[in-house]
N, C-alpha and C positions, 0 to 999 in steps of 0.2 A: 449578848452571848449568841443570840439567835442568827443575828447577822454574821458573826465569825462562823458558825457552823455552815450557812448558807454558801459562805464564799468558799470554805472548804470544799464543800460537793461540786460547787461549780469548777473548781481549780482541778478536782479530781475527774472533771468532766462525766459525772455519774448522771447528773440530770439529762445533761445533753444526749449522751449515749442511750440512756432509757426511753427518752423522746422518740429518737430515731427507730429504735426498736418496736415500740408501740404502734407507731404511724406505718412502719412497713407492713407490719400484722395487719394492720386495719385496711390498707389499701390492697394487700395481696389477698386478703378474705373477699373485698369487693371484687376484683379483677376474677379470681377463681369462680364467683357467682355468676357472673356475665359470660365467662367462658362456658360454664355449666349449663346456663339457661339456654344458650346458643346451640349447644350440642342435644339437648333435651328438646329444643324446637323441633328440629330436623328429626329425631325420632318420633315425635308426635305427629309430623306431617306424613312419615312413611306408615306410622300404625295407622293414622286415619283413611290413608290411601286403601289398606289391606281391608279394613274394617267394612270401607264403603262397597268396596268392590264383592266382599262377602254378603254385605246386605242387599243389594240389588241381585244376587244370584239366588238368594234364599228366600226373599221376602216378596211376595205376589202383589203386584201393583192392581187391585180390582176396584178400588173406590177413590173418590176424589181425597178422602182423607189419607189414605196410603201413600197416594203421589205427594201431598203435603208434606208427610213425613219425610219422603226421600227427597224432596226439594229443600227441606230444612237443613238435612244432614249435609247435601251438597253445599249450601250457603256457609254451614258452621266450617266446613272443609276449607272454602276458600277464604273465610276470615282467618283461619289459622296460617294458611300459607302467605297470606298478606299482612299477616300480624296485626289485623284490624281489630282492636280491642272492642270499641263499640258494638260492631257487628257481632262479633262473637260474644258479648255479653247480652245482646238483646235476645239472641238465638237461644242461648243457655238459660237464661231466664224463662224463656216461654217452655223448652224442653224439659226444667226441672220442676216446672208446676201442672204437667201432664200426668195421667194416671201410670204411664209407663216412661218414668224418665230416664234421661240418658245425657251425658255430657261428653262433647267430641266423640270419642270411639267406644264409649262404655258399653252402651246397650243395656238391654235388660238384665243380661247374665251377670255383670258384675254388680249393678245397684241392688239387685236383689239379695246377693250374699253379704253385704253389709249391714252388721247388725248392733252398731254402738251408736247410733245416732248420725252416722257421716252424711246420709242423704239428705236428711232433714236440716242439718247443718249448713250443708251447699247451697241448698234452697233458700235458708234465712239469710246466708251472706249475699247471695245475689239480690235478694228482695231489700237488704240493707243499703247495697249499692245505688240500686234503683233508686231508693226512697230519697237517699243523700244525693244523687247526682253525681256519684263517684266513678271514675273508670276502672276496671278489674285491671290487676297485674296480669300480664300475659305469660305463658299461656294458660287457660284457665284449667283449675285441677279440682279433682275432690277433696273435700276437706277432711281430714283425718284426725284422730286423738289419740292419746295413750294407750286406749283400750283396743284400737283398731287391730293390731298384729295378733292379739288373742282372741278376737272374737269373729273374725270374717271367716266364712266357708268358701273362699275362692278357689277353684281347682288349679292345678298346677299350669294347665295352658292358659289361664288367665292372669297368672300372677306377675308376669313379666309387663303386660299392658298395665294391669293395676300399678306397679311400681313406678311407670312412667307417669300415668295419668293421676298420681297423687303427691308426686316431687315437686317443693316449691323452691325457687330460688328468689332470693332478695337482692334485687340489683339497684336499688336506690338509696340513697345515702341514710336517711331515717329508718328504712327498712332493714338495711344492714345491722343497725343498733338493736332493731326488734330481734332479729336473727342471733344476735351475740346474746341478748336477754334470754331467748329459747335454750340455747345450747350450753349455757354457763361460760360463756366468753369472759365474763369478769374474773372467773378464776384463773385464767391463762394471763390474763392484765395483772393480777396479783403476783403470780410467779415471776413475770417479767419486773414488776417493781421492786419485789423483795431479791431479785438477784443482783440488784444494785443498791438497794438500801436495807438489805436484811441484816447487817452486820454494823448498824450504825451507831449501837452503843458498845457492843463487845469489840469493835476495832479499838476503842480506846486501851483496852488492856493488852491488845496485841503490839503496839509499838514498843521498841527495845527501851524507850524511856519512860513507858507507862505513863502515857500523858494524862490518865485519871488521878494517879497518884500525886502529879505534879500539880494539877488542877487545886485537888484538895488541899496541899501544902499551901497554895496562894488564896485560901478562903472559899473556895467555889465547893459548895458540899455535892455529894453524890446524887443525893434527892433532886437537887437543882438541875443537876446535869441530865439527870435521866427524864425528868418532865420536859426539858428543853428539846432532848432528842425524841420523844413522843410526839411533841407538837411538830417539831421538823419532820418526822417521817410522815404524819397523818396529812400535814397541808401540803407536803410536797408530792403524795401519791394522789391527792385530790387534784391538784393543778395540774400535774402532768397528764390525769387523765382528761380533765376539761380542755385543756390548751389542745392536745393531741386530736381530742375528739372535733374541736372546731375547725383545725386545720384538716381534716380528714371530711369533714362536711363540705369545706369549700371544695376540695379535690373532687367530690362526688356530685356537688352541684354542676360543676362543668362537664362531668364524664357522662353520668346518666340522669341526673337530677335529685332533688332531695326526696321526694315521695311526697304524701300527704298524711297530715296528722289526723285526719279524720278517717283513715282507712280502719275497716272493722276487724278488731281481734275477737276471736272465739273465747268466751267465758262461760263459767257454769253459776248458776244462781238458783234459788228456790222458785220455782213455779208450776203452774197448772199443767194438767197433762195436755199433750196438743193429738189433733187427729190429722192425719196426713190424707192428700188426695191420691195415695197411691195403691195399685191394684192387688199387691202380694199379700197374703193372709198376715203375715208377721210386720208389715209395715208400720203400724201403730205401736206395736211392741218395741220395734227396732228405734223408733223417733224417740220413743220415750226410756230408753235403756237407763238412763242416769236418774230416773225419778227416785224421791221429789224433786231432783236438780233438773234443770232444764239448761240446752245450750242457747246462750244469748249472745249478742255482738255490742261490743263497746267501742268507742274511738281508739285510736293508737295513742292521742296525747295523752290520756291517763293511765295506760300502761307505760309509756315512757317516764311518767312524771313519779310513778311509783319504783320504777328502776332505778331512778336517781337517788331517791330515799334510800333504797336498798343498798346502792354502791356506797353511801356515805357511811350507812351503819356497818356495812362490812369492812370498809376500810378502817374506821374507828376501831373493830374488833381487831383485825390485822395488825394495825399499828401497837395496841395493846398487848398482843401475843409475841410480836416482834421483841419489844422491851423486856417481858418475861423470859423469854428463851434466851436473850442475849445476856440477860444478868445471871441466869443459871448457868450457862455454858461458859461465859468469859473466852470464847474462841471465834475468832471472826470466820474461819474455815466452816466450822461447823454449823454455826448460824447460818450462814449462807446455804449450806446445802439443805439443812432443815426447813428454812422459811421458804427457798424457792421449790421444794418438793411438796411440803404441805398443802397449798392450793390445789396442786394437781391430783390430790388424792380424791377430790371431788367427783373425778373422771374415772377412778378405779375403784373406789370402794363401793359397796353396794348401797343404793339410796331407798330401797323398799320401805319397810316398818323401822325405820332407824331415825335418829335425829338428823342425819342429811337429807333426809326428805324436805326438812324445812328451809334448806338452804337452795332448793330448786325454785328459782324466781319465778320461772314460768307457771308452774303448778300453784305457786302461792299468790302470785297476782292474778291470776284468771279465775280462782277459785275452784279449781279441778281438786286442790289439796283438802277443800272443804268436803266434797264427795269421796275422796280415797278414805278421810279419816271419819265421816259420816257425822260432821258437826257444822254447825251455822255460826259458829264462833268468828268474830274477826282476826283471823289466823295472822295477818299480814301485820296488825297493830302489835299483835302479841311477839311475834317473832322478831320485831323491830325492837321492842322493848327489851326481850331477853338477850339479844346482840350488844345491847348498848350497856346492860347489866354485867354481863361477861365480860365487856371490855373494861370496865370500872373495877371488877374483882381482880382480873389479871394483872392491871396497872397498880391497884393498890397494894398487892401483896408484895412485889418487889419493894415498892416505895416504902412500906411500912417496915420492911425490914433495914432498909437504909436509915430511916428516922431513927430506928431502935439503936443502931449502933453509933451513928452520930450524936443520940442522947446518952449513952454510955461515955464516948470519948469526951464529951464536954464535961460529964462528970467527973 
């Protein structure tokens, strides 16, 4: 029966059309990132030129140290113009470990007005890159976090500079998957999947001949059909995502490269207080903003492995919810609309102190959600378990109704 259902989906071209749309979205996202990075690079070069001119005009060169600082900024500007990642990274590492840290055209003014650990996080990231002999993605930017927008005290004059200096683009294959994980891209993928598979069960009632009744007359029980549809929906969704991602990564490999699984990802975990080398009075307080949690860095490989587990659990929940809604409505058009719009609610509904916060994979995987809720529990494992339990309940409810009706009819 599973073979028959798959042949029907192929004959209706649902799987192939879904694959094409998913692939176009993935490639489009990569191309937009590449274009954005190019535009961003141009803005950074222009901003650095203005900053360097102002620095030379306002900073007296009286000592050898003053001259060294000017030369470092000139070297950093040349590295940015030439897109020389290794040179830029070496200069940035030195600059971020000085008493007056700066990155590209940031200067003291921007750095001293960041209060949620951004400066310390940027310093740690550069240290991680150097320690593991990794090349930074260009152009180098200040590392922000969810608290940055509400805690910084940057003046209006500096906001434009900071917006450019803190914006990151993900132009490699694996980096794009990282980007999708951060912004909730899986929910867009679920909406596309549900657009083609969202009426997988209710469509049986929509036919003029009522295909489900015909199957019942031929000894095929509704409960069996329901389980078959659930398995088809779940494994089709997982297969489409895997195959599309593989094809995308092949495209990205030839376009810009795959990236590095060892690249550092910002995480939050319990840690001891840190002492910074910086000169301003609140530097240590800023660096320990999330205490008792501290910003640490872990490789991208672990982050993406967790993302894969999250996708599997979310697809399981999505498939169970699809069967549940299909059985309740028994109307193909209504179920398609509901199941297509439902995942997009993630981008519309508030995620603050609501259950939706636990569907924010980036917060969940990096440990920021632990800080947000002031807990040291393993929230990732708990959320995975809850999603699987919810999936089982959603599937069990219509299945029990069917079995009950079948029991009465047999009696």
